[in-house]
N, C-alpha and C positions, 0 to 999 in steps of 0.2 A: 295523636290525640284527637278526640272528637271536639266538635264546636261546643261552645257553651252559651251561645246567644239565643238559642231557641230550644224548645223542649219537644220531645216525642214521648208519648206515654203508652205506646203499645207494648204488650208483653214481649220479653226477650230482648229489649233494647235498654241501654242505660239512658236515663233521662237527661235532658239538657234544659237549662233554665229558660223558660219561655219569657218571663218578665224579669226586668232588672231586680236582682236580689239586694237586700239591705246591706249596705256597706257597714261593716263592724265599726262602731264609733271610735274604737281605739286606733283604727287605721288613719283616721284624719289627723292623728298626732304623729304621723310617720317621721316628721323631721324635728320632733321635739328634742330639746337639749337636756342634759342631766339637770336634776334639781339644783345641784351645786355645780356650776360650770367650771369651777376650779378643781373639783374633785377628780382624781384619776384612780384607776384600778389596775391591778396586775394584768388582767386580760387585755388591757389597752397598751401593754408594754411590748413593742416588737422585738426587744432583746431577749425575751423569755421564749422558751420552747413552745411549740404548738400545744403539746399535752398540758403544760403548766397553765397556759392561757385559757385553754378550754376548761380545765379543772377549776380554775378560779371562777370563771363565769358561771359554770354549772352550779357551783356551790352557792352562788348568790341568788339564784332563781328560786322563786316560790313554786309550789306544785302547779298552781294555776298558770303561771308564766310558762312553765315547761310544757304543759298541755297545749297552750296556744301556739307553740312552735312546731307542733306536729302537723299543722294545716298548711296548705299551699300559700295562703296569704298570712304571713307571720306578722302579728301586730307589733308596733313599737313598744318598748319598755322604757318609758321616759325617765324613771328614777335611776336607771343605769346608763342613760344616754344612748340606748340602742334604738336604731331606726327600724322601720318596717322593712320586711324582706319578702320577696315573691319568688317562688320557684317557677321555672318554665318560660323561657323565651325560645320560640321556634327558630332554628338556624340550620336547616338541612342543607341548603346550598346558598349561603348568605343569610343575613338576618332577615327573617321572614315576617313574623308578626308576634304580637303579644296580646293580652286581653286585660281589661280593667276589672275592678272588683265586681262589676255587674255582669261580667262575661262578654262584654262587647269587644269585638276584635279590632285591633289597631294595626294596620299594615305598615310595614317599613317601606321606605322609598330610596333605599341605598343600592349597593352593588348586588346584582343578581347573577350568580354563577350558574353553569349548567346543572341540570338535575343530578341527583346523587349517582344514578347509574352512568351518567356522562362523566362525572368526576372519576369514577373507577375505570372507565374506558380509556382514560389516559395511560393507565398502568405506570403512573409517575408519582410515587409518594412524595418526592421533594416538591413537586409543583403543588400537590394537594395540601401539603403542609403550609405553603404560602397562602393558599386559598383559605385554609382554616385560620391562619394568623390575621388575614384581612377581615374575615368575618368577626373574629374576636375583637379586633380593634374597633370595628364599626359598632359592635355591641356595647363597648365602653362609651363610644360616642353617643349612642342613644341613651345609655344609662345617665349620662351627664345632663340630659334634658329633663330628667324626672322632676315632677312636682309632688305634692302631697298624695296624689293618687298612686304613686309608685308603679308606673307602668312597665318600664323596661328593666327586667331582672337580669342577673349575670349567671344564673343557673340555666345553661343552654340545653334544650332537649334535642340533642343531635350528638353524634350521627346515628342513623339506623343501621344496625349490623345484622338484622335478620337475613338469613341466607335465601337467595332467590331460587329455591328448590323447584318451584313451579312457575313458569313464565306467565301463567294466566292470573296470578295474584294481582289484585287491583293496585296494590301498593308497590309493585315492581319498581316504579320510578323512584322510590325512596331508598331502595337498598343498593348494594354494590355489586354483588356477584353470587353465583351459585357455589363458589369455592371458598372454604374458610381461610386458606392462606392469603389469597388476594384480598378478601374482605378484611382480614386482620391488618394487612399492610396499609390499605387505604384508610381504614378507620383510625389506625394509630397515627398516621400522618395528619389527618384532619383534626383529631383530638389534640395532638401536640401543638398544632397551630392555634387552636382555640385556647389552649392553656397558656401560651405565650413564652414558654421556655425559661422562666425564672425558677430557680430551684426551690424557692421559698413561697412565692406568691403566684396566684392564678390570675391570668388575664380574664378568663371566664372559666366556669366549671361545667364541662360537657357531661352529658348523661347519655349512656347507650340505650337505644330503644330496639326492640321490646323483648324483654326476657320472659319467655323462651319459646322456641318452636312455633312461631307465629308466622303463618304463610297462607292464610285464607281469611277473607272478610265476609264471605257468605257461608251458609251451611249447605249440606246436600239438598238438591231440589226436592221440595215436598216434605222435608224433615221437620220444618218449624224451627230449626236451629239457626244460630247466628254466630258471629265470630266470638261472642262472649259465652256461648254455650256449646260450641264444638270442642271436642277433646282431642288434642294432638297426641297420637299414640307413638311414642318414641322409645324403641328398645334400647338396651344399655349401650350397645356399640354405636348406634346412631346418636344417642344422647351425648356420649362423651367425645366421639371422633368428629362429629359434625356440628350439632346445634350448640353445644357449649363452646366449641372451638371458634365460633363466630364472635364470642365475647371475650374469651380468656386472653388472647394476645394483647388487646388494647389495654385491658386492666392490668395485665402483668407488666406492660411497658409504662404504667402510670400515666397513660394518655387519656384517661377519663376518670371521673370522680364518683361514678355510681351507675346504676341501671334503672330504667323504668320498666316495671313489670307489664306484661301484655294482658290482653283481655281474656284470652282463651284458657281452657283447662289443659294441663299437661299430665298425661297418665292419671286422669281422674281427679286431679286437684287444681283449683284455680291458681293461675300463675301469680295473682295478687298476694297469695299467702304461701308462695313457694318456699319450701324448706331450704332450698339452695341459697337463699339470700344471706343467711347468717353463717352458712357453712362453706359450700363450694365457692361461691363468688368472692367472699371475703378472704378466702385462702389464696387467691391469685395475686394479692398485693399486700404489702405491709402498710400502705397508706390507708387512712380512714376513708370509707366510702359512704355516700349519702344516696340511698335508694328512694325512688318515688313511685307512686301508683300512677296509672294512666287515668285520664279524666273520667270521673264518676265510677271507676271500677270498684272502689270499696262498697258503694251502695249496691252494686250488682251482686255482691256476695250473698245478700239476703233477699234480693229481688229477682232478677232474671235467672241467676244461677241457683238460687234457693239452697245454697250450701250451708248457710247458717240460718237460725231462726229469726234473728233480728240484728240490728246494728251493734248492739252491745257485744254480742258474741263475735260478730264479724270483725269489728274494729279492734277488739282485743287481740284477735288472731293475727291481724295485719301487723300490729306492733310486735308481737312475739315472733313473727316470722322474720323480722329484720327489715320490713318495709317502713321507712322513716317518715314519709310525708303523705298526707291524704290530699289528693287532688279531687275535691268534691265541693260543690256549693259555691264555687267562685269565691268572692270575698266574704261570704257569710260562713263563719266557722262554727256555727251553733251545732250543726249535726255532728261534726267531729268532736267538739268539746263535750257535748252531752253524752255521746256514746262512750267516750273515754272515762268520763266521770262516773257513769253508771257501771262500767266495767271495774273501776276501782272500788266502788261501793259494794259490788257483788263478789269481790275477791277474785275476779278473772284476771286482773292486773294489779301490780304493785308499782310503787314509785321506782323501784329498782328495775322494773321492766321498761319503764319510760325513759330512764336516764340514758341508755345507749343510743336511742334514736335522737334525743336532744344533743348528745355529744357529737353525733354525726353531722347534724346541721350546723352546729357551732364550729366544728372543725373546718367546714367549707367556708363559712363566713369569715373566720379568722384568716384563712388562706387567700381570700379575695381582698384582704387588706381593709375590710370594713371597720375593724375596731382600732386600727392604727390611728394615731393622732392626725397624720397627714393623708390617710386613706390608702396608703401603700403606693408602690411605684407606678401603678397604672391610673391613679386617680386624676392625673392632670390631662388625660385624653379628653378632648372636647368634641362637639358635634361636627367640627370642621373636617374630620376624617371621613365622614359618611359620603360614599360615592366619589371619592377623590380620583384624580387622573390616574394615579398609579393603580388603583383598584380596577378602574375601567380597562386599563391596558391588560391587567392580569385576567380579567373576565374574557376579553377577546382571545387571548392566547389559550386559555383553558378551553373555550368553546371550539377553537380550531383543533387543538390536540385531542379533544374527546371524540372527534368524528372518525368513523370507521369506513374505509373504502372496501366495499363488499365485492365489487366486480369492476374490472377495467380492461376492456379489449383494445386499449390504445387511444381512446378518445380523450382521456385526461392525462396530464393537465391541459386546460385550454390555452391556446397560444393567443395572447391578447393582440398581437400584431396581425393575426389572420382572422380573428373572430370579431366580426364587425356588427353582426346582428344576432342577438340572443333573445329567445322567447322563454319567458318564465311563467309557467302556468300551474294551476292546481289550487286546491282549497287552502293551502298554507303558504301560498306564494306571496301574499300581501298582508299577512297578519302574523303576530306573535302572541302566544298565549302564556299566561302564568299558570301555576298549579296551586293546589290547596296549601302547600308549604313553601310558597314563593312570596317574596315581597311584591309590591306593585312595581311594574316595570317603569323606571323613571323616564325612559325614552325607548324607542323601538326602531331598530334597523332590520327591516324585513328582508327576506331573500331578494325580492325585487330591488329594494333600496341598495343592498350591498353590491349586487351585480351592476346596477346602474352606476354607482359610485366608482367601481373598479374599472369599468369600461371608459368612463369619462366621456369627453366630447368625441372620442374616436370611434364610438360605436353607438348602436341604438338597442333599446330593449322594448319588446312588446310583451304584454302580459294579459292573462285571463285567469279568473278563479276557477273556471271549468264548472260553474254551477248553473243549473237550469234556472231560468227566470220564468215564473208561472203566475197565473191568475186563477183564483178559485171562485167558481160561480155556484151559488145555491141553485140546485136543479129545480127545486119547486118554484121559487120566485123569479128565477132568472137574474137575480142581483149578484153583483160581485162583492167579495170581501174587501173592505177598504181599511187602510191604516191611516194613522194620524201623521201630520207633518210636524216639524219642530222637534226640539231635543227630547221632549217628554212624550212624544207620540200621542196615542189615544186608544180608547177601547176599540177593538176590531168590530166592524159592523158590516153586514151584507146589505148594502144600500145603493151601490152604484149601478148605473145602467150599462156603463162601458168600462173596459179595462184600461184606464190610464195609468200614469206612474204611481198614483197612490193605491192602486189595486194590484200592484205587482210585488212578488216576493222572490228572493233568491234562495234556492234550496241547496243546502250542504249535506252531503251524505256521509254519515259516520259509521255506517255498517249495521247489518242486521235490521234494516228498516228504519233505524233512528235517523232523523233529520233535524236540522235547525232551519228556521225561516227568518230571513232578514228582509225587512221592509225596504223597498226602494224609496219609499216616501221620505225616510230620514236616516237610513243606514243602520237602524236599530233592530235588534232581534225581538221576535215575538215570544212572550212568556205569559205565564199565569199572573194575573194582575193582583198585587197586594194580598196574596193568599186567599183570594176570593174565587168566584166561579167564572169570571170573565178573563179575556185575554187582551194584552196591549203590546204595542211595539215600542217598548221603553227601555230595553236592556242593551248595554253596550256590547256584551258578550255573554255566552253561557257562563254561569258562575254560581257560587254559593254552595253551602253544604247540601241543601236540597235543590238540585238543579231543576229549574222550572221552565226551561226554554227548549225542551226537546219534544218531538212529535213523531208520529208515524202516519204516513199517507197510505191507508189500506185500500187496495183496489178491490172492488166488488165485481160480482159476476156480470153485471150490466155495463162494466167499464167505467163507472163512476167511483168516487172515493169517499171514505169516511176519514175524518181528521181525528186521530187519536192522540190524546195528551199522554205523554210518557214520563212525566216528572218524577224525580227520584223519591219525593216524599210519600208516594203511594205506599211504599213498603212499610211506612211507619203509621199507617192509618190516618194520615192527614188528608187524603183524598180517597174516597170510596173507589176501590179498583173497578167496581161495576159501573161507575159514572165518570168515565175518563174520555168520553167522546164529545165532540163539539156539535151543538145544535144552534140554529138561528132562532133567537127568541122573537116574540111579537114585535119588539122595538128594533129588531135587526141586529142586536148585539150577539156575539158568539159566546155561548155559555157551556159549562160542563153539563153533560147529560149521560143517560144510559145509552147503550148501543142501540137499544130498540127505538129510542127517541132521537137518535143522531140524525143530523142533516146530511143528505148526500150532496157532494160537490162534484162538478166536472172540473177537471184539471186542464187548463189551457196553457200550453207551453209557448210563451212569448218568444223565448230564444233558448236554443239548446246549448248547455254548457260544454258538451263535447264538441259541437260544431264550432263554437267560439274559440275553444282551445286549439282545435285543428287549424282554424284560420290564422291564429296567432303564430303557430309554429311553422306553417307552410312557408318555405323559402328561407327560413332562418338558418344561420350557420350551425346553431346548436339549440336544442330544445331541452329545457330543464323543467321537469315535472316534480313539484313539491307536494307530496302526499303524506298521510300519516294520521295522527290522532288529535283529538281535542282532549286535553288532560282533565277537563271537567266532566267528560262524558264517557270516554273509552276506557274505563277502569281506573280507579283511584281508591282512596280509603273508603271502606264500607261497600265497595262495588267491585267484585271480581269480574274478569272477562270470562266468557264462555267459549271463546274461539281465538285463535291466533291469526286468522285470515285478515287481509287488508279489506277495508270497506268495499263492497261490491261495485259501487259507483266509481270509486277511485281506481279500481283495477280496470274498469271499462275505459276510463279516461286515459290511463297509461297505455293501454293497447291501441287506442285511437291515435294518440300522439306518436307512438312508435311507428305506426303504419304511415303516418303523414310525414315523419322526419326520421331518417335513419340515424341521425346523430343525436339520439335521445339519452339524457342522463336522468335517472330517477333518484330523487332525494327523498328518503324516508325519514320523517321527523316524528318520532314517537319515543316511547319509554320502555319498550319490551320487544322480545323476539317476535317476528312476523313471518308467516309462510309466504315467501316470495318466489315460488317455484316457476311461474310463468316468466316473471321478470328476470330471474337468473338465467333462464334459457334464451330469452329473446332481446333483452335490453343491453346495449353496449356497456353501460356503466351504472353502478348503483352505489350510492353514498348514504350512510346512516348517521343521523345526529339525533340526540335527545333534544327536548325543548331546552334551549341553551341560554335563554335570557335575552336582554336587549341587544347584545352583540352578535346574535345569531347570523344576521345577514352579512356582516363584515367577515365573520369566521368562515361562513360558507364560501364567499367569494375568494377568501384567502386560499382555501383548499382547491377550489375548482380551477383557479388560474395558476396554481403552483407556487404561490407566495409562501405557502406552508405545505410541506410534504406530509401527507396524512400518516399518522403513527398510532392512531387509536386501535385498540384490539377489543374483541367481544369478551364480555365477562360472563356470558351465559351461552349455553348451547341453543342454536336456532334450529328448530326441528322442521321437517318437511310437512308434517301433518298433525292435526289435533290427535289423530289416532296413535301417534307415537308416544303419547303421554298416558300414564295410568291415572287413576282417580286423583283429583286434587287433594283429597282428604287422606291419602295414603302417605304418611310421613316417613315410612321405613324405606329410605333410599337404597339400602343394600338389597333387601328382598325384592323390591319392585324395579331394580336396575335404573334408577333415576339419576339425572345429571350426568355430566361427562365422566364422572368417576366410575359409574357402573353401566352406563347406557351401551347397549349391544348393537344398535343400528348405525346407519350412516346419516349424519345430520345434514341439513342444508348448509349450515355454516358451523364449524366446530368451536368449542370454547378456545379462546385465545387467538382467534382468527382476525386478520386484518391485512389489507394490501398496502403497498407503498409505491411511490413513483421511482423508488430505488430498488435495486436487487442486491441480495446479500448471499455470500458464500460462507459456510461454516467449516472450519478446519477440524482436524482430528482432536477430540477432547483428551485432556491429560489429567490424571488423578494424582494428587499429592501422595496418595497411598492406595494400593490395590485392595487392602482390607483394613477394617477398623473394628474396634470393640464397640460395645453398646454405648459407651460414653465418649466415643471418639468423634473427631470432625475431619472431614476431607475437603480439600479445595479442588474444585473442578475448573480447569482452565480451558478455554476454547478461543481460537482466533476467529474473529468475524471480519469479513472484508466486504466493503461496499463495491460491488462490481459494476456499478453504473456511473454515469457522468453527473449524477444529481446527489447532493448531500441529503442525508436522511437519517431517521431514527429507526433502529431495530429493537424490538422487545425480545430479548433472548430468554427463553423459558426452559426451565429444567424440571422435568418430571421423573418420577421413578415408578417402577413396577416390581413388586415382590414376586419372585418366581415360585417359591414354595411357602406354604403356610398351613397351619391348622385350620385357618378361617378363610372365608371368601375375602379376596382382596380387590381393590379398585383396578380397573383396566389400566389406568395410569393416574398419577396424582401430582399436581403442581407442588413443588417444594420451595422454589425460589425463582427469582427472575431479575433481570436488569435491563433498563432502557438505556441504549447506547447511541450516541450521536456519532455518525461517521461521515466524513467528507468524501467526495467522489474519489474512488480508488483507495481510500484509506483502510488500513487494517488495525484493529485493536484486539488486545488479548483481554478477554472478559473473565473475571475471577468470580466464581460462584461457590459460596460456602455451604456445605451440606453436613448437618449434624446427624449422627446415627440416631440420636434420641428423637429426631423429627420423624423417623421412620416407624416409630412405635404405633401400635394400635391397641385397642382396649381388649384385654383378656377377660372374657366373661367368666372363665372358670375360677379365677382368683380375684376378680374385681379390681384390677390395676392395669397400668400400662406395661406393655411388653415389647421389647425389640427382639424379634426372632432371628435366630441364625439362618441366614439364607443368602443367596445371590440376588442382588438387586440390579435390574436394568436401569442405567442412568441415561435418560433420553433428553436430548437437547434439540430445540427447534424453534420454529416461528409460530407454532400453535400446537394444540394438543393432538392434532391430526397431521401436522407437517413437521415430523421429526427428521432433522437433518443429519444428526450424528448420535451415536450411542456407544456406551461402554458398559462395563460390568464392575460392580463393587461388591466385595464379599464382606458381610457383617457378621462378626462373631458375637452373637447375642446368646439367647437361650432357646430351649425347646419347651413348648408348653406341655406339661405332663398330662397324662390321662386324668380324667376327672376322678376324684375320690369322693363318691357320694355318701361315704360313711360319715363324712363331716357335715355339719349343718350347712345346707345349701339354700341360698335364696332362690325362690322360684323364678324371679325376674332375670336370672342369669342363663336362661335357656339359649340354645343355639338356633332353634327354629320353632315355628308355631303355626297353628291353623285355627282361626276363629277366636282364640283367646285374646283377652284384653289386659292391658296394664291398668291397675286401679290403685286408688289411695288406700294404703294399709290402715291409716287413721287420718283424721282431719288435720293433724299437726305434722306428721312426718311418715316416711316409709312408703314403699310401693310394693304391691302384691300383684298376683295374677288372678284375674277373674275368668272363669270358664263356664260355658253352658254345655249341654249334652252334645257330645261329638267333638268338642274342641280338644286340642292337644298341644302340649309343649314338649320339645325334644332336648335332651342333654346328650351331646355327642361324645363318643369315645370315652366311656366310663369303664374303669377297671373294677370289675366286681369281684376280683380275686377268686378264691376257691369256693365262694358261695356266700350269698347274703341270706340272713334268716328273718329279718323283720324290716318294717317300714314305719316311720313316724313322721307325721305332718302336722303343721299348725294351720288350721283351716277355719273358715267362717261360712255359715250357711244361714241366710236370712229366711229361707223358705220353711214352711211347716214340716215338710217331709224330709226323709233322708236322701242324701246324694252319695256319690262315690267317686273315687279316683282309681282307675285301673293302671297297673304298672305293666307295660308291654316292652318287649325287646325288639329293636331293629326295624320298627315300623309302627304306625298307628293301628295297624291291623295285625301286628306281630303277636307272638305267643304271650299269653298273660301269665305273669309270675306272681301276681298278688293283686288284691283289691281291698282298698280301705274304705270303710263306710264313714260317711260324714253326716252325723246327726245335726238337726237344726240347732243353731246357737241363738236364734231369735233376732239377730241384728248383723248387718254386714260388717260392722266394726268389732264384733265380739268373736274372739278366736278361742279355739280349744285344741288341744293336742289329741290326735287320733292315731291309732296303730293298727297294723295288720301283719300277718305272717307272709313271708316271701319264700317261694320254692323255685328251684331251677335257675337261679340267677348266678351264673359263674362266667368268668372270662371277661373279654373286652366286648362291649356292646354299646349301641346307642339306646338310651333309655327314654321311653315315651310315657308321659303321664296323660291319660285320657279321661276327660271329665264326663260325669253324668249328673245332671242337675245344675242349678245356678249356684256356683261355689266360688269361694276365694281361697287361694293357697298362698301362704306367706313364705314358709320355709319347710324343708323336709330333710330327712336323712335316712340312711339304711343302717341296719345293725348287722355286724358280721357274726 
């Protein structure tokens, strides 16, 4: 979700409220009682069924009251004793934040668990269910503190189940895995925890984000596109086998109560009005679902996306699509109410269209216990649960279990009895950062803190942040840039004759030239001051939706530097990109200026960060270098990464420390795969952790000293190079060989990888049956032995590979897994259930799931690349028959394509194929029989002239057997049937349809 406390008004972006919006008057009555306090209604009777309670309440609402419930901030209905209700409390890894009716963000201060990618790295659904439960309990605790402003809602906007298809996605930290099976397992566990486990009532109501195929936050460079205007092209197999499968398992397990739609378009249609919402998604469960839009997305339909002419058309389409709640305008519901009323007046909507959406929200509210006389079984939870001791303990355990040991040449675990002096260095050694979807950290145990505490009085810890300390001198005047003392700092001025403490700044390198400047004068970071043209040292850390504390020191040919302001808001037109350099004004203050007017500064290095770090680690028993990301800077919502490399200055630091101390351990603290080629080749040990909350330092020390045996496993492929990845905007993972499922190369670290202080041996696997039918289940048993003297956890992973198929199959695919604790020398028999139905893939020829008859390799191991044992399972399914193109065939069911795009058949529903001259689509293995005589197609052609579709055999340049002319239909949504004769089409062939002109093809068929 985007922020709502400030507005950006440049094209292509959804607006955010710049000034506090008017709070709807009725919200102030949020806690009003019924007009007759003694009166009761059937919808308040907990002994009645859910449907009867909802029916009763729905029947009592006026049309205006129903419309009011379609908005994020649902006003009270005093005459029925109904309180105000708000959708959307962020709870990605603990309760994070909510917002008031004016859009002002209110941070939680409770338990902060590791980022979502860290939760999944535990590969431990039972643990994550506990995390979800703790989060849900704390959400109830916050809810108990509500006043008339109705701040803390129980509709939780979590978890994020978008697949981590591309590790450069800025929101990688929010997701779980590149794999749908693992994503489904972790999301289901977290969702069940959030829901509380009562068969009738909800602890909270989790919402899965963001439906669908959303994995980029920028558009292609120079395209002018953004995340709300990019179009995710997802062919049928990828759509069903991959992207939908990220959401289906959790909803099918009734572990979530709905989805939030994403900003992007999918196959030409905005996800906000996806036809899936009322059809595919609701088919996955018998429970009522409550779907919500993302922030301001309904407004984007007529603004940045220009899909509809106005709000009236757009908002009517949102309701009809099955999206139940409008997240727009914060507490001011006027835009929603006015648009819906206009749609009713114009006949675009009827009350019967609105009732299903109202029924959905009422169903959730009944299940939350809101209308019960006593508030339901969870109503007695108070704020005393927030950040309690048990939750802190759980956070520490989870932060330790989430860590992944990437390399260990024997240096770990550290022996506390022999390790007397440890040096902890690096830009993340003495700090913890929260992220956009994190609560405020209630306390902070940094890596230095955790290691000091673990060593106690028996050892010493030296530390260094490894940051250069510099002074900047105006070359023209010879004056140094000076910062203010005190907590509030001051405007930066170039007025000092010498470089004392107030003229010094620590420079932290976050990669690609981006740095932050921390003033030695008060320990605060330099940022743009109060949205103006000056700079001040008044920020505790880089933060905010528009990060304003980032700079570039651009070296000039003469050896001097320009100070470039690199704040995020430039992309929104809030700072003219041509005026983002610093100049020294006449009064000495630093101000924004053009490059031509920028002041040249000399950069004087007061002390070298590398030299200070080397000094700290020299002679130490162990050197721990903590490097990684700043989650406000290095990729997050609305900002993708352009590279996977470690920041250049941080890599330089690692190399220098490794040279100075052979016993170097690199701790990488970030939220995504990183290309650590030099480190893997040269450093004795590498440990990865995500930003793991206030217990990070404790958890890190627990693992480094062996109090916790590392058991985390990677949930994504870590590649060796940016060059290993196709375009970020290519969503066809099958065609582009993306993720571990289809990747053909050798990764740096494979999916499922992670080391342990223990070693494990796998016995010969045993199948309960050597062959099964398409509806059968087989149990795979394997003995796993801990062959070391250290107790540890092994993640036993079961993959399959289909040997023969009509269609391209994954190299291997995770089917199930088990995390097993084994004492030293202990053996356990691990039982893994494999359903033949889980081996199904999407048959494009018939538009359904198919389990093919084939032999399947059953691969069991410690990662996708470390297969310890294998066996074979024969599945007696079916054979996909040859295509019969004499039947009406949807164009989107092609087997291959070049250039062609998937487009919206209409604005309401359906998908067609759009093609320009030279584009083609292929339909493999078609049985043309003894000869086809004609071709019929349903096409649209918005251009003035005629286009055509050639029918070719066995290649885009193969023999032409027919050409159909496509005359102009005047509009891309206006279709007409066209026909042509076909000659020479007999036998079994691959059929290619080759486009000429800008056309749309919906369906086609051949006549015999």
